[in-house]
DRENKOL-207093 format. One line per 10 residues: number of its first residue (from 1); their letters; for each residue x, y, z of C-alpha. Coordinates in steps of 0.2 Angstrom, whole numbers, padded with zeros to 4 digits, m for minus. Example, Ala and Ser with C-alpha at 12.3 -4.5 7.8 and 13.67 -1.06 7.14 Angstrom:
2
1) AS) 0062 m0022 0039; 0068 m0005 0036
//
This chain:
508
1) MVAASESGKE) 0293 0930 m0042; 0279 0931 m0056; 0275 0943 m0070; 0262 0945 m0083; 0266 0940 m0101; 0256 0937 m0117; 0259 0918 m0117; 0254 0916 m0098; 0261 0920 m0081; 0280 0922 m0082
11) LKWVMDGEVV) 0289 0914 m0067; 0306 0920 m0061; 0319 0912 m0050; 0329 0925 m0042; 0345 0922 m0032; 0355 0936 m0024; 0346 0949 m0035; 0349 0939 m0051; 0336 0930 m0062; 0344 0913 m0064
21) FTMHEHAEPA) 0329 0904 m0072; 0312 0909 m0080; 0298 0900 m0088; 0280 0903 m0093; 0265 0894 m0086; 0254 0885 m0098; 0237 0887 m0089; 0224 0899 m0086; 0225 0908 m0069; 0207 0904 m0065
31) ESRPVLGVIT) 0210 0885 m0065; 0210 0876 m0049; 0227 0867 m0047; 0237 0860 m0033; 0251 0872 m0028; 0269 0866 m0028; 0285 0875 m0024; 0299 0870 m0036; 0318 0873 m0031; 0328 0882 m0045
41) PQEYMRPELE) 0327 0871 m0060; 0340 0869 m0074; 0338 0875 m0092; 0335 0858 m0100; 0320 0856 m0088; 0310 0870 m0094; 0299 0861 m0108; 0294 0848 m0095; 0290 0860 m0081; 0280 0871 m0093
51) QLSQEIEIVP) 0270 0856 m0098; 0268 0851 m0079; 0261 0869 m0076; 0245 0864 m0086; 0241 0853 m0071; 0250 0861 m0056; 0253 0879 m0051; 0272 0881 m0048; 0279 0893 m0035; 0298 0898 m0038
61) VAPGTIDWSD) 0309 0894 m0024; 0327 0900 m0025; 0338 0898 m0009; 0357 0899 m0010; 0364 0882 m0015; 0372 0878 0002; 0362 0891 0013; 0352 0879 0025; 0351 0892 0039; 0336 0893 0050
71) ETIAHWTRVL) 0332 0910 0043; 0332 0905 0025; 0321 0890 0028; 0309 0901 0038; 0309 0914 0024; 0305 0902 0010; 0292 0893 0021; 0283 0909 0023; 0284 0912 0004; 0277 0895 0001
81) KEAGATAVLG) 0262 0896 0013; 0257 0913 0007; 0256 0906 m0011; 0246 0891 m0005; 0259 0878 m0008; 0257 0862 0001; 0274 0854 m0004; 0291 0857 m0012; 0300 0848 m0026; 0319 0848 m0028
91) LAQKDAWHHA) 0324 0842 m0045; 0343 0840 m0043; 0356 0834 m0031; 0360 0852 m0025; 0342 0854 m0020; 0340 0838 m0009; 0342 0845 0008; 0332 0861 0004; 0318 0849 m0002; 0318 0839 0014
101) LLNQALGNVS) 0319 0854 0026; 0306 0864 0017; 0294 0850 0016; 0296 0846 0034; 0293 0865 0038; 0276 0863 0028; 0271 0849 0039; 0276 0835 0027; 0286 0819 0030; 0302 0819 0021
111) LSSLCYLVAM) 0320 0813 0022; 0327 0813 0040; 0342 0822 0044; 0352 0806 0047; 0346 0799 0030; 0352 0815 0021; 0369 0813 0030; 0370 0795 0025; 0364 0799 0007; 0378 0812 0005
121) SKFLQRAVVA) 0392 0802 0013; 0400 0788 0002; 0407 0780 0018; 0390 0780 0028; 0381 0772 0012; 0394 0758 0013; 0391 0756 0031; 0372 0754 0030; 0373 0741 0016; 0389 0732 0021
131) DLMPDMWFVP) 0380 0715 0025; 0373 0715 0007; 0390 0715 m0001; 0402 0705 0010; 0415 0705 m0004; 0415 0724 m0006; 0429 0729 0007; 0430 0747 0013; 0440 0757 0026; 0438 0775 0033
141) IDPNLEEDSN) 0452 0786 0030; 0452 0802 0042; 0467 0813 0041; 0459 0824 0054; 0461 0810 0067; 0478 0803 0062; 0493 0814 0058; 0504 0800 0051; 0498 0797 0033; 0509 0781 0032
151) ILAETVPEWP) 0498 0774 0046; 0482 0778 0036; 0489 0769 0021; 0493 0754 0031; 0474 0751 0034; 0471 0748 0016; 0471 0729 0013; 0475 0728 m0006; 0482 0739 m0020; 0476 0746 m0032
161) CMFKNTTLSR) 0461 0753 m0024; 0448 0767 m0026; 0451 0782 m0014; 0436 0793 m0013; 0432 0810 m0004; 0416 0804 0005; 0406 0821 0003; 0410 0828 m0014; 0398 0823 m0028; 0397 0821 m0047
171) GDGIYKCDTP) 0414 0812 m0048; 0424 0825 m0039; 0437 0819 m0027; 0438 0801 m0034; 0455 0793 m0037; 0462 0776 m0042; 0477 0773 m0032; 0490 0760 m0037; 0502 0762 m0023; 0501 0769 m0005
181) EEMIEIIELY) 0512 0783 m0011; 0499 0789 m0023; 0486 0789 m0009; 0498 0798 0003; 0501 0812 m0009; 0482 0815 m0011; 0480 0815 0008; 0495 0828 0010; 0486 0839 m0003; 0470 0838 0008
191) RKDEDLQNRI) 0480 0843 0024; 0486 0859 0015; 0469 0863 0007; 0460 0873 0021; 0446 0878 0010; 0441 0860 0005; 0442 0855 0024; 0430 0869 0028; 0418 0865 0014; 0417 0847 0020
201) REMDDGVVRR) 0415 0852 0038; 0402 0865 0034; 0392 0853 0024; 0393 0839 0038; 0390 0851 0052; 0374 0859 0043; 0366 0842 0044; 0373 0835 0060; 0367 0849 0071; 0349 0844 0066
211) LDDAQRSRLD) 0351 0826 0072; 0340 0821 0087; 0347 0809 0100; 0341 0793 0092; 0349 0798 0076; 0366 0803 0084; 0366 0786 0093; 0364 0778 0076; 0378 0789 0068; 0389 0784 0082
221) ELTDGKGPPP) 0386 0765 0078; 0390 0768 0060; 0406 0777 0063; 0412 0770 0080; 0409 0786 0088; 0421 0796 0077; 0409 0804 0065; 0409 0803 0046; 0427 0802 0039; 0432 0814 0024
231) FLCEKLIDMT) 0439 0799 0014; 0437 0780 0012; 0446 0767 0002; 0437 0753 m0006; 0439 0738 m0018; 0443 0743 m0036; 0430 0737 m0048; 0437 0735 m0065; 0423 0741 m0077; 0433 0735 m0092
241) VEWIEYCYEG) 0433 0716 m0087; 0415 0710 m0082; 0405 0724 m0073; 0393 0735 m0081; 0386 0751 m0073; 0367 0754 m0071; 0357 0768 m0064; 0342 0762 m0055; 0328 0774 m0049; 0316 0770 m0036
251) CVNEDGTHKC) 0304 0780 m0024; 0298 0778 m0006; 0281 0784 0001; 0277 0791 0018; 0275 0774 0026; 0292 0767 0019; 0284 0757 0005; 0297 0756 m0009; 0293 0755 m0028; 0304 0751 m0042
261) YGITEKMYFE) 0304 0765 m0055; 0316 0763 m0069; 0334 0758 m0074; 0346 0764 m0088; 0362 0756 m0093; 0378 0766 m0095; 0388 0762 m0111; 0407 0764 m0113; 0419 0765 m0127; 0434 0753 m0125
271) DASCFGRVTP) 0445 0768 m0119; 0433 0769 m0104; 0424 0785 m0110; 0405 0785 m0109; 0396 0786 m0125; 0378 0785 m0119; 0364 0778 m0108; 0350 0767 m0114; 0334 0760 m0107; 0328 0746 m0107
281) PVNLHPAHIA) 0346 0740 m0103; 0355 0730 m0116; 0366 0719 m0105; 0353 0714 m0091; 0344 0699 m0097; 0325 0699 m0093; 0328 0682 m0084; 0337 0692 m0070; 0324 0706 m0067; 0318 0697 m0051
291) RAEKFVSDVA) 0336 0696 m0044; 0339 0714 m0048; 0323 0719 m0040; 0327 0710 m0024; 0344 0718 m0023; 0338 0736 m0026; 0324 0733 m0014; 0336 0726 0000; 0347 0741 m0003; 0332 0753 m0002
301) SRFVDVGYRR) 0326 0745 0014; 0343 0750 0023; 0340 0768 0018; 0321 0767 0023; 0328 0761 0040; 0338 0777 0042; 0323 0788 0037; 0321 0789 0018; 0303 0795 0015; 0292 0802 0002
311) QFFNLDVWIS) 0306 0805 m0011; 0313 0797 m0027; 0331 0791 m0027; 0344 0783 m0038; 0357 0770 m0036; 0372 0768 m0046; 0374 0749 m0047; 0387 0737 m0054; 0381 0721 m0061; 0391 0706 m0068
321) NGNDENATPR) 0385 0691 m0078; 0369 0701 m0081; 0368 0697 m0100; 0370 0678 m0098; 0352 0670 m0096; 0360 0655 m0088; 0373 0663 m0076; 0370 0670 m0058; 0373 0689 m0059; 0382 0698 m0045
331) FLLCELNPRC) 0377 0715 m0039; 0386 0729 m0030; 0381 0747 m0025; 0392 0761 m0031; 0382 0775 m0023; 0365 0782 m0019; 0359 0800 m0023; 0344 0807 m0015; 0334 0812 m0031; 0331 0805 m0048
341) VHSFQRMYRA) 0340 0810 m0064; 0327 0821 m0073; 0338 0821 m0089; 0331 0803 m0091; 0313 0809 m0093; 0314 0809 m0112; 0321 0792 m0112; 0308 0785 m0101; 0294 0794 m0111; 0301 0787 m0127
351) AYGNNMYRDN) 0303 0769 m0121; 0288 0768 m0109; 0277 0784 m0110; 0279 0789 m0092; 0281 0806 m0085; 0294 0807 m0072; 0291 0825 m0067; 0272 0821 m0064; 0276 0806 m0054; 0288 0816 m0043
361) ANLVLEDQLP) 0275 0829 m0041; 0262 0816 m0036; 0273 0809 m0023; 0277 0825 m0014; 0259 0832 m0016; 0249 0817 m0013; 0261 0804 m0006; 0256 0794 m0021; 0267 0781 m0029; 0266 0778 m0048
371) EQSPWDLWSA) 0253 0764 m0052; 0263 0759 m0067; 0282 0763 m0068; 0295 0760 m0082; 0301 0746 m0072; 0284 0738 m0073; 0283 0740 m0091; 0301 0733 m0094; 0296 0718 m0084; 0281 0715 m0094
381) GGARVGCIMF) 0291 0717 m0111; 0287 0726 m0127; 0294 0743 m0123; 0302 0754 m0136; 0320 0761 m0133; 0327 0778 m0127; 0344 0784 m0127; 0355 0799 m0122; 0371 0801 m0133; 0386 0809 m0126
391) INVKNQVDSE) 0396 0819 m0138; 0412 0819 m0129; 0430 0824 m0135; 0447 0822 m0128; 0465 0820 m0134; 0469 0804 m0143; 0484 0796 m0136; 0493 0780 m0142; 0494 0769 m0127; 0510 0761 m0133
401) SGEVVVDIEG) 0520 0775 m0139; 0512 0789 m0128; 0511 0800 m0144; 0496 0812 m0144; 0488 0808 m0161; 0474 0820 m0159; 0476 0836 m0149; 0460 0846 m0146; 0468 0859 m0134; 0465 0877 m0141
411) RKAGNLADFA) 0453 0872 m0154; 0435 0878 m0154; 0421 0866 m0150; 0412 0870 m0166; 0428 0863 m0176; 0426 0847 m0166; 0407 0844 m0168; 0394 0850 m0180; 0383 0861 m0170; 0374 0868 m0185
421) LVNELEKSGE) 0369 0850 m0190; 0363 0847 m0172; 0352 0862 m0173; 0344 0856 m0189; 0341 0838 m0182; 0333 0846 m0167; 0321 0857 m0177; 0317 0842 m0188; 0313 0831 m0173; 0326 0818 m0177
431) LLQVRRTRTA) 0333 0823 m0160; 0320 0823 m0146; 0330 0835 m0136; 0348 0843 m0135; 0357 0849 m0120; 0372 0859 m0125; 0386 0860 m0111; 0398 0870 m0122; 0395 0883 m0136; 0402 0881 m0153
441) DHVMTREEGR) 0414 0896 m0149; 0421 0888 m0133; 0440 0885 m0134; 0445 0869 m0127; 0457 0870 m0112; 0472 0859 m0108; 0462 0851 m0094; 0447 0847 m0105; 0459 0839 m0118; 0467 0828 m0105
451) SNPGTTLMQL) 0451 0822 m0096; 0451 0803 m0096; 0432 0802 m0097; 0432 0815 m0111; 0423 0833 m0111; 0405 0833 m0115; 0400 0846 m0128; 0382 0840 m0130; 0369 0827 m0124; 0357 0821 m0138
461) WIEADTHEEL) 0341 0811 m0134; 0335 0799 m0147; 0323 0784 m0149; 0319 0769 m0159; 0308 0753 m0159; 0322 0741 m0155; 0340 0741 m0148; 0346 0736 m0165; 0338 0751 m0174; 0344 0762 m0160
471) AAKEMDLRKR) 0362 0756 m0161; 0362 0759 m0180; 0355 0776 m0178; 0367 0781 m0164; 0382 0776 m0174; 0376 0785 m0189; 0372 0801 m0180; 0389 0801 m0171; 0398 0799 m0188; 0389 0814 m0195
481) IYKVEQPFSK) 0391 0825 m0180; 0410 0823 m0176; 0422 0834 m0186; 0437 0827 m0177; 0443 0809 m0177; 0443 0800 m0160; 0451 0784 m0166; 0454 0776 m0149; 0435 0778 m0144; 0430 0761 m0151
491) YPAYWLELAA) 0413 0754 m0148; 0411 0738 m0138; 0407 0722 m0148; 0389 0721 m0142; 0385 0738 m0149; 0392 0734 m0166; 0383 0717 m0166; 0367 0726 m0163; 0369 0739 m0176; 0374 0725 m0189
501) RAPLRAMG) 0357 0717 m0186; 0347 0733 m0189; 0336 0735 m0205; 0343 0748 m0217; 0329 0760 m0213; 0337 0763 m0196; 0352 0772 m0204; 0351 0791 m0207
//
């Protein structure tokens, strides 16, 4: 839906009669631009999309999140064709299947049905890359096929392990199980949860019905003819010992050519809560770039084999020994997601000058891979540094006594972090961007206080010339923003060492 406005054409994304997103185009209507459908964006994407609209005419596309019916696809295909759009861009995980189906309906090559099913199933992802990670054991767990939960537990080769729902995303349904009894308890809860069973079945069936004969045969090979299981057990990776988590981003064109795009490192406090992401990475030595590129390219080839085409993707990857120039690093795939993380855009722009939104649009509109990616610039050396800070809070519990030293339940978010200061820093430009996930008046719940990763109040984007300056800046900002102590959220030694080497001008 479009409407006139003084600042340019106003675009509206309307779902079930409700306006869920608006933005203004920053171009004159008479200008000749390629036309691109964009599936319902998120609030933080508005500035980048408004900038993109100077070069590309954007058509709002707002299907229901899990409405993949033939009628819905036909409706939006008509809307897009009438508007002159030649391609569609989905910007988030929720949009990936609509992205594929609508692009196919417009006559473009996109993700195959089998590829999307693999991308959304943690078990199938493991199955297609199993030969690349022989030490990473995994077993399917399907309560729908085996009524005795004890028998299911007996298939697990070692404890503790990770027990994962294979379909849910964004960390939902992931458990660390120390004993068979803990896993059995979760399985029994699943057996009683008909709503969850139906959700998983609907998601899988909505894709499986679109498989052709060759894709069904390949699915049978991957699952021994049983179909995707709702759970899997896999080897526990201890992130507190030697492994570090990275998010790799790549893209594949229509003929299956893969290009490395970028990489960010996820940083954790000693209590396993994440305090930020940084690019270029801190703990992956440049001497290992070639090894890292081979691993992610080998993984990408497996997904290309099942039909990944003309789309960006990201891989959550675990790497050990990456910071030692003389060691041989080890690589493991955590999971693949059929889109890139657009919240990384401001990091990439700060560090390398790239525009992820434009690169995504070029791929779906023109089948064009980026000529020079953040990965290329990182490999060449000399990049600046971009970072997303996570302002997280949680109850602080003494690990020895079990005493709750800091309890945030029932407290307003504005009494835990200085929202007014963040507003000032954003206006001054010291913060490149702010994404507020809670308001200052939000009252923290019991579950939020007890969340082990912590509850995110805000995400803050910052930049610096070096890792040393960035570490000092991040620590100074965090000290100024927090109103509540988080004594057990201690920085890792490498971050403290970086900050200590920073010149004084890096501090606020």
